MITIMAR-197928 format. One record per residue (C-alpha): x, z, y; chain. Coordinates in nm, 2 decimals. Layout:
BEGIN
{{X Z Y} "A"}
...
//
This chain:
BEGIN
{{-0.81 0.83 -2.45} "A"}
{{-0.82 1.10 -2.18} "A"}
{{-0.81 0.97 -1.83} "A"}
{{-0.72 1.16 -1.51} "A"}
{{-0.81 1.07 -1.17} "A"}
{{-0.58 1.17 -0.91} "A"}
{{-0.56 1.14 -0.53} "A"}
{{-0.37 1.32 -0.23} "A"}
{{-0.58 1.43 0.07} "A"}
{{-0.48 1.57 0.43} "A"}
{{-0.74 1.61 0.67} "A"}
{{-0.97 1.36 0.56} "A"}
{{-1.31 1.52 0.62} "A"}
{{-1.45 1.22 0.79} "A"}
{{-1.39 1.00 0.48} "A"}
{{-1.33 1.18 0.22} "A"}
{{-1.70 1.16 0.08} "A"}
{{-1.67 0.80 0.03} "A"}
{{-1.39 0.82 -0.22} "A"}
{{-1.59 1.09 -0.41} "A"}
{{-1.90 0.86 -0.37} "A"}
{{-1.74 0.60 -0.55} "A"}
{{-1.60 0.80 -0.80} "A"}
{{-1.93 0.97 -0.85} "A"}
{{-2.06 0.63 -0.93} "A"}
{{-1.83 0.46 -1.18} "A"}
{{-1.90 0.28 -1.47} "A"}
{{-1.65 0.46 -1.67} "A"}
{{-1.64 0.83 -1.56} "A"}
{{-1.30 0.99 -1.57} "A"}
{{-1.27 1.29 -1.80} "A"}
{{-1.10 1.48 -1.52} "A"}
{{-1.01 1.42 -1.15} "A"}
{{-0.72 1.64 -1.02} "A"}
{{-0.70 1.60 -0.61} "A"}
{{-0.43 1.78 -0.44} "A"}
{{-0.44 1.88 -0.06} "A"}
{{-0.20 1.88 0.19} "A"}
{{-0.31 2.20 0.35} "A"}
{{-0.62 2.08 0.54} "A"}
{{-0.71 2.22 0.87} "A"}
{{-1.04 2.05 0.85} "A"}
{{-1.33 2.08 0.58} "A"}
{{-1.18 1.84 0.32} "A"}
{{-1.15 2.10 0.07} "A"}
{{-1.51 2.23 0.11} "A"}
{{-1.62 1.92 0.08} "A"}
{{-1.44 1.80 -0.23} "A"}
{{-1.60 2.11 -0.37} "A"}
{{-1.92 2.02 -0.30} "A"}
{{-1.88 1.78 -0.59} "A"}
{{-1.80 2.03 -0.86} "A"}
{{-2.07 2.02 -1.14} "A"}
{{-2.11 1.63 -1.05} "A"}
{{-1.76 1.51 -1.12} "A"}
{{-1.64 1.56 -1.46} "A"}
{{-1.35 1.82 -1.47} "A"}
{{-1.29 1.85 -1.09} "A"}
{{-1.04 2.04 -0.96} "A"}
{{-0.85 2.07 -0.59} "A"}
{{-0.49 2.21 -0.59} "A"}
{{-0.35 2.31 -0.22} "A"}
{{-0.05 2.25 -0.15} "A"}
{{0.03 2.33 0.26} "A"}
{{0.30 2.09 0.37} "A"}
{{0.34 1.85 0.06} "A"}
{{0.42 1.51 0.15} "A"}
{{0.21 1.22 -0.04} "A"}
{{0.50 1.21 -0.32} "A"}
{{0.48 1.59 -0.34} "A"}
{{0.06 1.60 -0.39} "A"}
{{0.08 1.30 -0.62} "A"}
{{0.34 1.47 -0.85} "A"}
{{0.15 1.78 -0.82} "A"}
{{-0.22 1.62 -0.90} "A"}
{{-0.03 1.45 -1.22} "A"}
{{0.18 1.74 -1.35} "A"}
{{-0.16 1.95 -1.33} "A"}
{{-0.35 1.62 -1.52} "A"}
{{-0.46 1.68 -1.89} "A"}
{{-0.55 1.30 -1.95} "A"}
{{-0.28 1.09 -2.13} "A"}
{{-0.36 0.82 -1.88} "A"}
{{-0.32 0.89 -1.49} "A"}
{{-0.55 0.68 -1.23} "A"}
{{-0.40 0.70 -0.89} "A"}
{{-0.62 0.62 -0.55} "A"}
{{-0.61 0.77 -0.23} "A"}
{{-0.81 0.92 0.03} "A"}
{{-0.97 0.66 0.29} "A"}
{{-1.07 0.40 0.02} "A"}
{{-1.40 0.29 -0.14} "A"}
{{-1.35 0.24 -0.50} "A"}
{{-1.56 -0.04 -0.65} "A"}
{{-1.83 0.09 -0.90} "A"}
{{-1.62 -0.09 -1.19} "A"}
{{-1.25 0.04 -1.08} "A"}
{{-1.15 0.29 -1.32} "A"}
{{-1.32 0.10 -1.63} "A"}
{{-1.12 -0.24 -1.52} "A"}
{{-0.81 -0.01 -1.44} "A"}
{{-0.78 0.14 -1.81} "A"}
{{-0.92 -0.16 -1.98} "A"}
{{-0.54 -0.28 -2.05} "A"}
{{-0.48 0.08 -2.20} "A"}
{{-0.77 0.07 -2.44} "A"}
{{-0.71 -0.30 -2.54} "A"}
{{-0.36 -0.19 -2.62} "A"}
{{-0.45 0.05 -2.84} "A"}
{{-0.64 -0.14 -3.06} "A"}
{{-0.39 -0.38 -3.13} "A"}
{{-0.05 -0.36 -3.27} "A"}
{{0.12 -0.56 -2.98} "A"}
{{0.35 -0.30 -2.77} "A"}
{{0.14 -0.01 -2.59} "A"}
{{0.06 -0.09 -2.19} "A"}
{{0.25 0.19 -1.98} "A"}
{{0.10 0.11 -1.65} "A"}
{{-0.17 -0.15 -1.47} "A"}
{{-0.17 -0.26 -1.15} "A"}
{{-0.51 -0.28 -0.96} "A"}
{{-0.58 -0.45 -0.65} "A"}
{{-0.71 -0.34 -0.30} "A"}
{{-0.93 -0.55 -0.01} "A"}
{{-1.00 -0.46 0.35} "A"}
{{-1.35 -0.36 0.45} "A"}
{{-1.33 -0.52 0.81} "A"}
{{-1.57 -0.46 1.09} "A"}
{{-1.51 -0.67 1.42} "A"}
{{-1.22 -0.96 1.50} "A"}
{{-0.97 -0.69 1.54} "A"}
{{-1.01 -0.55 1.19} "A"}
{{-1.08 -0.89 1.05} "A"}
{{-0.73 -1.02 1.24} "A"}
{{-0.53 -0.70 1.04} "A"}
{{-0.67 -0.75 0.72} "A"}
{{-0.63 -1.11 0.71} "A"}
{{-0.24 -1.09 0.85} "A"}
{{-0.11 -0.76 0.65} "A"}
{{-0.28 -0.79 0.31} "A"}
{{-0.27 -1.09 0.04} "A"}
{{-0.55 -1.23 -0.10} "A"}
{{-0.58 -1.21 -0.48} "A"}
{{-0.48 -1.59 -0.53} "A"}
{{-0.18 -1.52 -0.35} "A"}
{{-0.08 -1.26 -0.62} "A"}
{{0.19 -1.34 -0.88} "A"}
{{0.12 -1.05 -1.18} "A"}
{{0.45 -1.01 -1.31} "A"}
{{0.61 -0.94 -0.97} "A"}
{{0.36 -0.75 -0.81} "A"}
{{0.42 -0.40 -0.71} "A"}
{{0.07 -0.20 -0.66} "A"}
{{0.00 0.03 -0.43} "A"}
{{-0.09 0.37 -0.52} "A"}
{{-0.44 0.30 -0.37} "A"}
{{-0.52 0.13 -0.73} "A"}
{{-0.26 0.23 -1.04} "A"}
{{-0.27 0.40 -1.37} "A"}
{{0.04 0.48 -1.60} "A"}
{{0.04 0.70 -1.87} "A"}
{{0.16 1.07 -1.81} "A"}
{{0.51 1.00 -2.03} "A"}
{{0.59 0.71 -1.81} "A"}
{{0.52 0.88 -1.48} "A"}
{{0.77 1.16 -1.67} "A"}
{{0.99 0.96 -1.77} "A"}
{{1.07 0.76 -1.46} "A"}
{{1.10 1.12 -1.28} "A"}
{{0.77 1.09 -1.12} "A"}
{{0.73 0.96 -0.69} "A"}
{{1.00 1.01 -0.52} "A"}
{{0.95 1.38 -0.30} "A"}
{{1.22 1.29 -0.04} "A"}
{{1.03 1.00 0.05} "A"}
{{0.75 1.03 0.33} "A"}
{{0.65 0.65 0.28} "A"}
{{0.70 0.36 0.08} "A"}
{{0.69 0.61 -0.22} "A"}
{{0.50 0.39 -0.42} "A"}
{{0.70 0.11 -0.41} "A"}
{{1.03 0.34 -0.52} "A"}
{{0.79 0.45 -0.80} "A"}
{{0.69 0.09 -0.90} "A"}
{{1.05 -0.04 -0.89} "A"}
{{1.13 0.27 -1.10} "A"}
{{0.89 0.16 -1.37} "A"}
{{0.99 -0.20 -1.36} "A"}
{{1.29 -0.08 -1.44} "A"}
{{1.20 0.11 -1.72} "A"}
{{0.96 -0.12 -1.92} "A"}
{{0.97 -0.46 -2.02} "A"}
{{0.83 -0.72 -1.84} "A"}
{{0.54 -0.74 -1.72} "A"}
{{0.59 -0.35 -1.64} "A"}
{{0.24 -0.38 -1.49} "A"}
{{-0.06 -0.51 -1.71} "A"}
{{-0.27 -0.69 -1.44} "A"}
{{-0.64 -0.56 -1.38} "A"}
{{-0.75 -0.75 -1.04} "A"}
{{-1.12 -0.65 -1.10} "A"}
{{-1.02 -0.28 -1.03} "A"}
{{-1.05 -0.29 -0.62} "A"}
{{-0.99 -0.03 -0.37} "A"}
{{-1.16 -0.12 -0.05} "A"}
{{-1.02 0.03 0.26} "A"}
{{-1.02 -0.04 0.63} "A"}
{{-0.71 -0.16 0.80} "A"}
{{-0.61 0.03 1.13} "A"}
{{-0.86 -0.02 1.41} "A"}
{{-0.57 -0.05 1.71} "A"}
{{-0.26 -0.18 1.78} "A"}
{{-0.11 0.22 1.83} "A"}
{{-0.20 0.31 1.48} "A"}
{{-0.10 -0.01 1.37} "A"}
{{0.27 0.02 1.53} "A"}
{{0.29 0.36 1.41} "A"}
{{0.18 0.25 1.06} "A"}
{{0.43 -0.04 1.01} "A"}
{{0.73 0.18 1.23} "A"}
{{0.69 0.45 0.91} "A"}
{{0.66 0.18 0.64} "A"}
{{1.01 0.04 0.76} "A"}
{{1.18 0.40 0.83} "A"}
{{1.08 0.44 0.47} "A"}
{{1.29 0.10 0.40} "A"}
{{1.56 0.19 0.53} "A"}
{{1.56 0.56 0.35} "A"}
{{1.52 0.40 0.03} "A"}
{{1.74 0.10 0.11} "A"}
{{1.47 -0.17 0.05} "A"}
{{1.45 -0.52 0.15} "A"}
{{1.75 -0.54 0.33} "A"}
{{1.76 -0.94 0.31} "A"}
{{1.40 -0.91 0.48} "A"}
{{1.50 -0.68 0.76} "A"}
{{1.80 -0.89 0.84} "A"}
{{1.63 -1.21 0.81} "A"}
{{1.37 -1.08 1.11} "A"}
{{1.68 -0.92 1.31} "A"}
{{1.84 -1.30 1.33} "A"}
{{1.52 -1.44 1.39} "A"}
{{1.43 -1.21 1.72} "A"}
{{1.77 -1.13 1.82} "A"}
{{1.95 -1.50 1.78} "A"}
{{1.68 -1.79 1.71} "A"}
{{1.40 -1.71 1.96} "A"}
{{1.63 -1.61 2.24} "A"}
{{1.86 -1.92 2.19} "A"}
{{1.50 -2.14 2.17} "A"}
{{1.38 -1.97 2.47} "A"}
{{1.75 -2.05 2.66} "A"}
{{1.74 -2.40 2.53} "A"}
{{1.38 -2.42 2.67} "A"}
{{1.48 -2.29 3.04} "A"}
{{1.82 -2.40 3.08} "A"}
{{1.88 -2.67 2.83} "A"}
{{2.07 -2.99 2.96} "A"}
{{1.86 -3.23 2.76} "A"}
{{1.56 -3.23 2.55} "A"}
{{1.45 -2.91 2.68} "A"}
{{1.11 -2.98 2.51} "A"}
{{1.28 -2.90 2.17} "A"}
{{1.31 -2.54 2.27} "A"}
{{0.94 -2.49 2.34} "A"}
{{0.84 -2.74 2.05} "A"}
{{1.06 -2.50 1.82} "A"}
{{0.90 -2.14 1.94} "A"}
{{0.56 -2.34 1.86} "A"}
{{0.63 -2.41 1.56} "A"}
{{0.81 -2.11 1.45} "A"}
{{0.50 -1.91 1.56} "A"}
{{0.24 -2.16 1.38} "A"}
{{0.41 -2.11 1.09} "A"}
{{0.47 -1.72 1.11} "A"}
{{0.06 -1.71 1.17} "A"}
{{-0.04 -2.00 0.91} "A"}
{{-0.12 -1.75 0.61} "A"}
{{-0.30 -1.48 0.79} "A"}
{{-0.54 -1.78 0.95} "A"}
{{-0.55 -1.91 0.57} "A"}
{{-0.68 -1.58 0.46} "A"}
{{-0.91 -1.59 0.75} "A"}
{{-1.14 -1.85 0.61} "A"}
{{-1.28 -1.60 0.36} "A"}
{{-1.33 -1.31 0.59} "A"}
{{-1.48 -1.48 0.86} "A"}
{{-1.72 -1.71 0.66} "A"}
{{-2.02 -1.48 0.75} "A"}
{{-1.94 -1.38 1.13} "A"}
{{-2.05 -1.57 1.43} "A"}
{{-1.78 -1.88 1.54} "A"}
{{-1.66 -1.66 1.84} "A"}
{{-1.58 -1.34 1.65} "A"}
{{-1.39 -1.59 1.39} "A"}
{{-1.21 -1.76 1.70} "A"}
{{-1.10 -1.40 1.84} "A"}
{{-0.98 -1.26 1.54} "A"}
{{-0.74 -1.61 1.53} "A"}
{{-0.61 -1.51 1.85} "A"}
{{-0.52 -1.17 1.77} "A"}
{{-0.31 -1.29 1.46} "A"}
{{0.02 -1.37 1.66} "A"}
{{-0.05 -1.03 1.84} "A"}
{{-0.02 -0.83 1.56} "A"}
{{0.26 -1.03 1.37} "A"}
{{0.47 -0.97 1.68} "A"}
{{0.37 -0.59 1.74} "A"}
{{0.42 -0.54 1.32} "A"}
{{0.76 -0.72 1.38} "A"}
{{0.88 -0.48 1.65} "A"}
{{0.74 -0.18 1.47} "A"}
{{0.98 -0.27 1.16} "A"}
{{1.26 -0.35 1.38} "A"}
{{1.22 -0.06 1.52} "A"}
{{1.18 0.20 1.23} "A"}
{{1.46 0.03 1.00} "A"}
{{1.76 0.18 1.17} "A"}
{{1.62 0.51 1.21} "A"}
{{1.60 0.50 0.80} "A"}
{{1.89 0.39 0.73} "A"}
{{2.08 0.63 1.01} "A"}
{{1.86 0.92 0.81} "A"}
{{1.98 0.79 0.47} "A"}
{{2.37 0.76 0.62} "A"}
{{2.34 1.13 0.72} "A"}
{{2.24 1.21 0.36} "A"}
{{2.48 0.95 0.18} "A"}
{{2.62 1.22 -0.05} "A"}
{{2.30 1.30 -0.21} "A"}
{{2.28 1.16 -0.54} "A"}
{{1.91 1.25 -0.53} "A"}
{{1.80 0.96 -0.26} "A"}
{{1.99 0.68 -0.47} "A"}
{{1.71 0.60 -0.69} "A"}
{{1.82 0.27 -0.87} "A"}
{{2.03 0.51 -1.03} "A"}
{{1.75 0.69 -1.18} "A"}
//
């Protein structure tokens, strides 16, 4: 079975060597590696080319102005492998990443069972300091939380056959964010359950955002992508109802209520604890080997990160909806009909 690893890059001069070195150290080498560069203005392309001759079948394709979907589609189109393993710049791949990720395809090929069309790997945070510790605990699930049959993998760590990629129409090039979720949903609609074979040992490590400003922008863009793609309507509706109706009602009761004002404060406190409970639970492993003071600081940052993330989503989602409404007559953006 011939396997091609694909990745998209753009101005990744400071981080690209981490990805390339981790590809170099794989226990199962790719037969081919295709990197699509979106027109980097730094030395990304030159740094990738330094690995020519050291990594098998390494090729870099330059597509100035390409978004992530266009870059991935171009890289996959160039791939000669029957199985495509997809990752991103800015990650460090576990040494057995590719071996674990393609194992379901190889095992299926050795049996009479239905062949595997896609496999979901996993991703873990590499954190440094209380802020990134809090960020990792807040925004990323742990492997024991995953229900494999429902998991929609990030394209940091996913594999699929080139035939399946063609059948579902590739990544949606009209989307700049959330494109991998739409691609996953297309696969789920096309394949029998489970749509993705579960490969939890195929781990891509990456660093969460280092500050609130970059985190806000990231989640604003994610939510804008949700609006463009018409994703997670109920989740966003619940968030708006919580912050625009429930929270003001509780604050109003705590300040101006005629009786039992303490119930308003109690409701706010209980809601905050419930909202932060899962990140605090995740922190038990992330903070295991750090000083107690750092763990406490990280725990105190969780409510702040939760609030900033929710505000970013509430700002981004309507922008995406407006974008979608203005293009409501375009048949290509109605991905559920693909």
